VMD Tcl script that draws the C-alpha trace (Angstrom):
set ca {
  {-18.67 41.51 -0.74}
  {-19.87 38.40 1.08}
  {-21.01 38.67 4.65}
  {-20.11 35.97 7.20}
  {-23.73 34.84 7.45}
  {-23.74 33.92 3.75}
  {-20.72 31.65 4.04}
  {-21.25 27.94 4.70}
  {-19.37 26.29 7.58}
  {-15.71 25.51 6.99}
  {-14.96 22.17 5.40}
  {-12.20 21.49 7.88}
  {-14.66 21.64 10.77}
  {-15.59 18.33 12.35}
  {-18.67 16.64 10.85}
  {-20.72 17.34 13.98}
  {-20.15 21.10 13.53}
  {-21.22 21.16 9.88}
  {-24.76 21.96 8.95}
  {-26.87 19.22 7.41}
  {-27.53 15.61 8.20}
  {-24.48 14.17 6.51}
  {-26.41 12.92 3.48}
  {-24.60 15.40 1.28}
  {-21.18 14.02 2.25}
  {-19.41 12.23 -0.59}
  {-19.57 8.45 -0.54}
  {-16.18 6.75 -0.35}
  {-15.76 3.92 -2.83}
  {-12.67 1.80 -3.53}
  {-10.55 2.84 -6.48}
  {-10.84 0.75 -9.57}
  {-7.52 -0.13 -11.15}
  {-8.57 -1.02 -14.66}
  {-5.15 -0.10 -16.05}
  {-3.43 -2.57 -13.74}
  {-5.72 -5.39 -14.84}
  {-5.24 -4.57 -18.52}
  {-1.46 -4.38 -18.09}
  {-1.38 -7.66 -16.17}
  {-3.47 -9.36 -18.86}
  {-1.17 -8.03 -21.60}
  {1.95 -9.17 -19.72}
  {0.42 -12.63 -19.19}
  {-0.43 -12.86 -22.89}
  {3.12 -11.91 -23.91}
  {4.57 -14.43 -21.44}
  {2.28 -17.17 -22.81}
  {3.35 -16.32 -26.36}
  {7.04 -16.53 -25.43}
  {6.57 -19.87 -23.67}
  {4.60 -21.19 -26.65}
  {7.33 -20.04 -29.04}
  {10.09 -21.67 -27.03}
  {8.29 -24.97 -26.40}
  {7.00 -25.49 -29.94}
  {10.14 -24.36 -31.76}
  {11.78 -27.42 -33.33}
  {15.06 -25.55 -33.88}
  {15.47 -24.93 -30.15}
  {17.34 -28.23 -29.61}
  {16.33 -29.17 -26.09}
  {19.02 -31.84 -25.89}
  {21.70 -29.15 -26.33}
  {20.03 -27.01 -23.64}
  {19.97 -29.98 -21.26}
  {23.61 -30.79 -21.99}
  {24.76 -27.21 -21.28}
  {22.64 -26.77 -18.15}
  {23.96 -29.97 -16.61}
  {27.65 -29.13 -16.98}
  {29.73 -29.01 -13.81}
  {30.26 -25.24 -14.01}
  {26.53 -24.46 -14.18}
  {25.62 -26.90 -11.41}
  {28.43 -25.55 -9.18}
  {27.16 -22.02 -9.77}
  {23.64 -23.13 -8.87}
  {24.93 -24.69 -5.66}
  {26.94 -21.57 -4.82}
  {23.77 -19.52 -5.25}
  {21.35 -21.75 -3.36}
  {23.62 -22.64 -0.42}
  {23.96 -19.09 1.02}
  {20.28 -18.47 0.32}
  {19.28 -21.52 2.34}
  {21.70 -20.74 5.16}
  {20.46 -17.16 5.34}
  {16.83 -18.23 5.36}
  {17.50 -20.78 8.09}
  {19.28 -18.12 10.18}
  {16.46 -15.61 9.75}
  {13.77 -18.17 10.61}
  {15.62 -19.29 13.73}
  {16.28 -15.72 14.84}
  {12.68 -14.56 14.53}
  {11.22 -17.83 15.88}
  {13.05 -17.31 19.18}
  {11.74 -13.76 19.45}
  {15.19 -12.25 19.82}
  {14.48 -9.69 17.13}
  {11.47 -7.93 15.75}
  {10.50 -8.44 12.18}
  {10.97 -5.46 9.86}
}
mol new
graphics top color blue
foreach p $ca { graphics top sphere $p radius 0.5 }
foreach p [lrange $ca 0 end-1] q [lrange $ca 1 end] { graphics top cylinder $p $q radius 0.2 }
display resetview
């Protein structure tokens, strides 16, 4: 059995109550996120490959794409999407600029 005199101070005690000079405390270093960097690089590579495939593909027929994207139905849909977005952004900017509400 261990006697109380053989037990080191509790780790949940404040640093000033622990024995020692503090040199034995672990050093805090920022986490390294190597996996995030590798994943981001892989995603960027795949995106570049897709863009390269689309741009350099002669069978893509860019004139057909331009003709379909400039039809009245597509442009009306674009307007119906951008108009409420712009109105909402204007409303939010005005509301928070006056200080009548706190930002989330």
